[in-house]
C-alpha positions as CSV (number, residue, x, y, z in Angstrom):
1,M,115.5,101.7,107.8
2,T,114.9,100.1,111.2
3,V,115.8,96.6,112.2
4,S,112.2,95.5,112.1
5,A,111.7,96.9,108.6
6,R,114.8,95.1,107.4
7,A,113.6,91.9,108.9
8,A,110.2,92.2,107.3
9,L,111.8,92.6,103.9
10,A,114.2,89.8,104.4
11,A,111.5,87.4,105.5
12,L,109.6,88.1,102.4
13,A,112.6,87.4,100.1
14,I,112.8,90.9,98.7
15,V,116.0,91.5,96.7
16,L,117.7,94.8,96.1
17,L,116.6,96.6,93.0
18,P,119.3,97.7,90.5
19,A,119.6,101.2,89.3
20,A,117.5,100.7,86.1
21,L,114.2,101.2,87.9
22,A,115.7,103.1,90.8
23,A,116.2,105.9,88.4
24,Q,112.4,106.2,88.2
25,K,112.1,106.5,92.0
26,P,111.5,110.2,93.1
27,A,114.4,111.5,95.2
28,A,113.8,111.9,98.9
29,P,112.9,115.5,99.9
30,K,115.6,117.6,101.4
31,A,113.3,118.9,104.0
32,A,109.9,117.8,105.4
33,A,108.3,120.8,103.9
34,Q,109.6,120.0,100.4
35,K,107.0,118.5,98.1
36,R,107.1,116.6,94.8
37,T,106.0,118.4,91.7
38,A,104.5,117.2,88.4
39,A,108.1,117.1,87.1
40,D,108.8,114.3,89.5
41,D,106.3,112.1,87.5
42,T,108.5,112.4,84.4
43,V,111.6,110.1,84.1
44,K,114.1,109.5,81.4
45,V,114.8,106.1,80.0
46,A,115.2,106.2,76.2
47,G,112.8,109.2,76.2
48,P,110.6,111.0,78.7
49,I,108.0,108.8,80.5
50,N,105.1,110.6,82.1
51,L,104.0,108.4,85.1
52,A,101.2,110.7,86.3
53,P,98.3,109.2,84.3
54,R,99.1,105.7,85.8
55,T,99.8,106.9,89.3
56,K,97.5,106.8,92.3
57,G,98.0,108.6,95.6
58,S,99.5,111.7,97.0
59,A,102.8,113.1,95.6
60,S,103.9,113.6,99.2
61,A,103.2,110.0,100.3
62,P,106.2,108.7,102.2
63,V,106.2,105.3,100.4
64,T,106.1,104.7,96.7
65,V,105.3,101.3,95.1
66,Y,106.0,100.5,91.4
67,E,103.9,97.6,90.2
68,M,105.4,95.8,87.2
69,S,102.4,94.0,85.7
70,D,101.1,92.2,82.6
71,F,97.4,92.7,81.8
72,Q,97.0,89.1,80.5
73,C,98.7,87.5,83.6
74,P,96.2,85.7,85.8
75,Y,98.2,86.4,88.9
76,C,98.2,90.1,88.0
77,R,94.5,89.9,87.7
78,R,94.3,88.3,91.1
79,H,96.2,91.1,92.6
80,A,94.2,93.8,90.8
81,I,90.8,92.3,91.8
82,Q,91.4,90.8,95.2
83,T,94.3,92.7,96.8
84,F,94.7,96.1,95.3
85,P,91.3,97.5,96.4
86,E,92.2,96.9,100.0
87,L,95.6,98.5,99.6
88,E,94.1,101.5,97.9
89,R,91.6,102.0,100.7
90,D,94.0,101.6,103.6
91,Y,97.3,103.0,102.2
92,I,96.7,105.1,99.0
93,A,93.6,106.9,100.0
94,T,95.0,107.7,103.5
95,G,98.2,109.3,102.0
96,K,100.6,106.7,103.1
97,V,101.5,105.2,99.7
98,R,101.8,106.4,96.2
99,W,101.3,103.6,93.6
100,V,102.7,103.6,90.0
101,F,101.8,101.0,87.3
102,V,104.7,99.9,85.1
103,N,104.0,97.8,82.0
104,F,105.8,94.5,81.8
105,P,103.9,92.5,79.1
106,L,105.4,89.0,78.9
107,T,104.7,88.7,75.2
108,Q,106.4,85.3,74.8
109,L,103.6,83.9,77.0
110,H,100.7,86.3,76.5
111,A,100.0,87.4,72.9
112,N,97.4,90.0,73.9
113,A,99.3,91.6,76.8
114,A,100.9,94.3,74.7
115,P,97.7,95.3,72.9
116,A,95.9,95.5,76.3
117,A,98.7,97.7,77.6
118,E,98.3,100.0,74.6
119,V,94.6,100.3,75.3
120,A,95.3,101.2,78.9
121,M,98.0,103.7,78.0
122,C,95.9,105.4,75.3
123,S,93.1,105.6,77.8
124,G,95.5,107.3,80.1
125,K,95.9,110.1,77.6
126,Q,92.2,110.9,78.3
127,G,92.7,110.6,82.1
128,K,91.1,107.1,82.2
129,F,94.0,104.8,82.7
130,W,92.7,103.3,86.0
131,E,89.1,102.9,84.8
132,V,90.3,100.9,81.8
133,H,92.9,99.1,83.9
134,D,90.0,97.7,85.9
135,L,87.9,96.8,82.9
136,I,90.8,95.0,81.3
137,F,91.5,92.8,84.3
138,R,87.8,92.2,85.1
139,N,87.2,90.9,81.6
140,Q,90.5,89.1,81.1
141,A,88.8,85.7,80.5
142,T,86.8,87.2,77.6
143,W,89.6,88.9,75.6
144,S,92.6,86.8,76.6
145,P,91.8,83.9,74.1
146,L,90.9,86.2,71.2
147,K,93.1,86.2,68.1
148,E,92.2,89.8,67.4
149,P,91.1,91.5,70.7
150,G,91.1,95.1,69.2
151,Q,87.4,95.4,68.6
152,Y,86.6,94.0,72.0
153,F,88.9,96.5,73.6
154,L,87.1,99.4,71.9
155,T,83.9,98.5,73.8
156,F,85.6,99.8,76.9
157,A,85.4,103.3,75.4
158,D,81.7,103.6,76.3
159,S,82.1,101.9,79.7
160,A,84.9,104.2,80.7
161,G,83.5,107.4,79.2
162,L,86.2,107.7,76.6
163,D,86.2,109.6,73.3
164,R,86.1,106.5,71.0
165,A,87.5,108.3,68.0
166,A,90.5,109.6,70.0
167,L,91.1,106.1,71.4
168,Q,91.0,104.6,67.9
169,K,93.4,107.2,66.6
170,C,95.9,106.6,69.4
171,L,95.8,102.8,68.9
172,A,96.1,103.1,65.2
173,S,99.2,105.3,65.4
174,R,100.7,103.0,68.2
175,E,101.9,106.2,69.9
176,T,102.2,104.5,73.3
177,I,104.2,101.4,72.2
178,D,107.6,103.0,72.8
179,E,106.7,103.9,76.3
180,I,105.4,100.3,77.0
181,E,108.7,98.9,75.6
182,Q,110.7,101.3,77.7
183,D,108.8,100.1,80.8
184,A,109.5,96.5,79.9
185,V,113.2,97.0,79.3
186,G,113.5,98.8,82.6
187,S,111.7,96.0,84.3
188,V,114.1,93.4,82.8
189,R,117.1,95.4,83.7
190,S,115.8,95.8,87.3
191,G,115.9,92.0,87.7
192,A,112.2,91.4,87.4
193,T,111.5,88.0,85.7
194,S,107.9,87.5,86.4
195,T,104.6,89.3,87.0
196,P,103.5,90.9,89.1
197,T,106.6,92.2,90.7
198,F,106.6,95.2,93.0
199,Y,109.4,97.8,93.7
200,I,108.9,99.0,97.2
201,E,111.4,101.6,98.3
202,G,114.6,99.9,97.3
203,G,113.5,96.3,97.0
204,L,111.6,93.8,94.8
205,L,108.6,91.8,96.1
206,E,107.6,89.1,93.7
207,G,104.2,87.5,93.1
208,A,100.6,88.1,93.8
209,Q,101.1,88.3,97.6
210,P,98.0,88.5,99.8
211,A,97.2,91.8,101.5
212,P,98.7,90.8,104.9
213,V,102.1,90.4,103.2
214,F,101.9,93.9,101.7
215,R,100.7,95.3,105.1
216,Q,103.7,93.9,106.9
217,V,106.1,95.5,104.4
218,L,104.3,98.8,103.9
219,D,103.6,99.3,107.7
220,S,107.3,98.6,108.5
221,I,108.6,101.0,105.8
222,H,106.1,103.7,106.6
223,A,106.9,103.5,110.3
224,A,110.7,103.6,109.6
225,K,110.3,106.6,107.3
226,S,107.9,108.4,109.6
227,G,110.2,107.9,112.6
228,A,113.2,109.2,110.6
229,K,111.4,112.5,110.0
230,R,110.8,113.2,113.7
């Protein structure tokens, strides 16, 4: 990494990420022509975790960001609604960045965070993780105070074009809960203590930072990695 990239990271108080989440980071290619495969989206924690349904961007993007997030967290909502669309347009859609969502429900603070994560993960099994991710965050104020949000979450099936019966079956069996728990354990072991927290190529960036902060970090790392390949 160049001096400018290190300075940008230091100025933003990014701390080094321990190995717990680093194990999920795809290894750097041995040659420029080498590309990641679908197997690179599967990592081992307590069991295999398939990251592909909750990943956006090219597998060959030089920068990978892991977002550790809580669906009931208002700051996570701010990031998802206000900041992420700009980052997606300028970095993910252009092939510069690959973005992975990691579940980190703070259940001691947010009673409905884990159920919301289950809905998103079950939707991911139908290829609709990101559509439901957006619906959950946009409607956070409606479902967040509910004692039993399950029925409300099921209304997302029609909005996202999901097979409602399949969604209900997945939720009833709680087949995604282990994966969510593994995400959360990995987040804690990484040193993340709040949401949202972002793992960006070897460091943690905490909080719902505005787009210019992300731009400074992503541009610096992208330039450093691009320069190293020349």
